NUPA-960592 format. One record per residue (C-alpha): residue in three letters; x, y, z. Coordinates in steps of 0.001 Angstrom, whole numbers, padded with zeros to 6 digits, always signed. Layout:
! NUPA-960592
ALAXYZ
...
! end
This chain:
! NUPA-960592
MET-000016-000047-000016
ASP+001275+003409-000877
ILE-000843+005842+001087
PHE-001427+005757+004778
ALA-003762+007772+006698
SER-004405+008357+010317
GLU-006442+010337+012609
ASP-003389+010780+014896
GLU+000280+010227+014483
ASP+000206+006814+016095
SER-002311+004693+014193
HIS-002083+004186+010356
GLU-004902+002920+008213
SER-003863+001769+004647
ALA-005610+003441+001776
PRO-004859+001912-001704
VAL-005086+004213-004662
VAL-006847+003264-007975
GLY-009552+004696-010271
PRO-012052+009246-013335
ASN-009587+011489-015179
GLY-009726+015120-014612
ALA-007368+018084-014181
PHE-007055+021272-012258
THR-006826+024751-013917
VAL-004876+026734-011309
THR-005433+030338-011568
THR-004776+033228-009128
GLU-008444+033496-008664
SER-009100+029848-008031
ALA-006130+029627-005632
ALA-007363+032625-003694
GLN-010872+031040-003603
ALA-009423+027911-002153
GLY-007761+030109+000557
ALA-004314+029026-000828
LEU-002218+031788-002463
ASN+000746+029482-002375
CYS-000493+026304-004202
ARG+000643+024045-007068
ALA-000596+021238-009105
VAL+001185+017885-009392
VAL+000435+014899-011690
PHE+000804+011273-010849
LEU+000978+008418-013383
GLU+001981+005806-010917
ALA-000369+003719-008802
GLN+001863+003911-005681
LEU+002430+007619-004427
GLY+004553+006840-001300
MET+003238+009231+001236
VAL+001686+009211+004688
LEU-001185+011545+005269
ARG-002706+012613+008595
LYS-005801+014491+009580
GLY-004941+018156+010482
SER-006416+020082+013285
GLN-009145+021632+011080
GLY-009918+018178+009276
GLU-007635+018815+006303
ALA-005553+016029+004646
THR-001981+016938+005457
VAL+001158+015191+004171
ALA+002947+013657+007265
SER+005912+012030+005465
VAL+007117+011074+002039
GLU+008951+007917+001131
ARG+012399+008544-000322
GLY+012560+007807-004052
SER+008750+007619-004308
ALA+006445+009251-006918
ALA+005520+011847-004358
SER+009056+012638-003578
ARG+009956+013008-007359
GLU+007091+015441-007626
GLY+008430+017540-004788
VAL+005661+016621-002308
VAL+006985+017319+001350
PRO+005598+017013+004808
GLY+003249+019853+005727
ASP+001664+020120+002262
VAL-002073+020084+002265
ILE-004084+018444-000389
LEU-006800+020800-001661
GLY-008181+018660-004282
VAL-007970+015572-006564
ASN-008604+015960-010153
ALA-011529+018317-010662
CYS-012765+017896-007078
ARG-011554+020642-004741
THR-011725+019710-001165
SER-009211+019507+001776
ASP-011575+017171+003854
PHE-009564+014302+005019
SER-012249+011731+004565
GLN-013078+013068+001085
ILE-009504+013068+000046
LEU-008972+009493+001221
TRP-011998+008479-000891
LEU-010820+010168-004032
LEU-007333+008693-003720
ARG-008831+005309-003518
HIS-011025+005737-006568
VAL-009364+008092-009063
GLU-007676+006518-012220
ARG-004278+007689-013471
PRO-003209+010213-014351
MET-004233+011777-011108
HIS-003928+015484-010527
LEU-003404+016868-006920
LEU-003759+020410-005879
LEU-001483+021129-003158
HIS-001312+024078-000644
VAL+002496+024576+000211
PRO+002802+026342+003561
GLN+005345+029065+003741
! end
């Protein structure tokens, strides 16, 4: 399994990734609407992403760690990044992000907020 998710740092629930195509159009306006002036889109072709997610204090899907040499690592995903959406679905809700990661086909587009 390539993505793990947890409500807290101590327990990890596996979340395999599979499954509709879509893409983000990132504009200054859409980024501002998402509350993220510092965001970027990454595309994954691989089934295995190689990152651990955790539920943030406001229910957001936050990257807790990234496996060295993984697809996520090669795309520049780092701990602290917050997933704002998968393909055409914009949300940072932890449960919704996990569902999307399990069901979205490749290529998969992630919109990330990169904290400064």
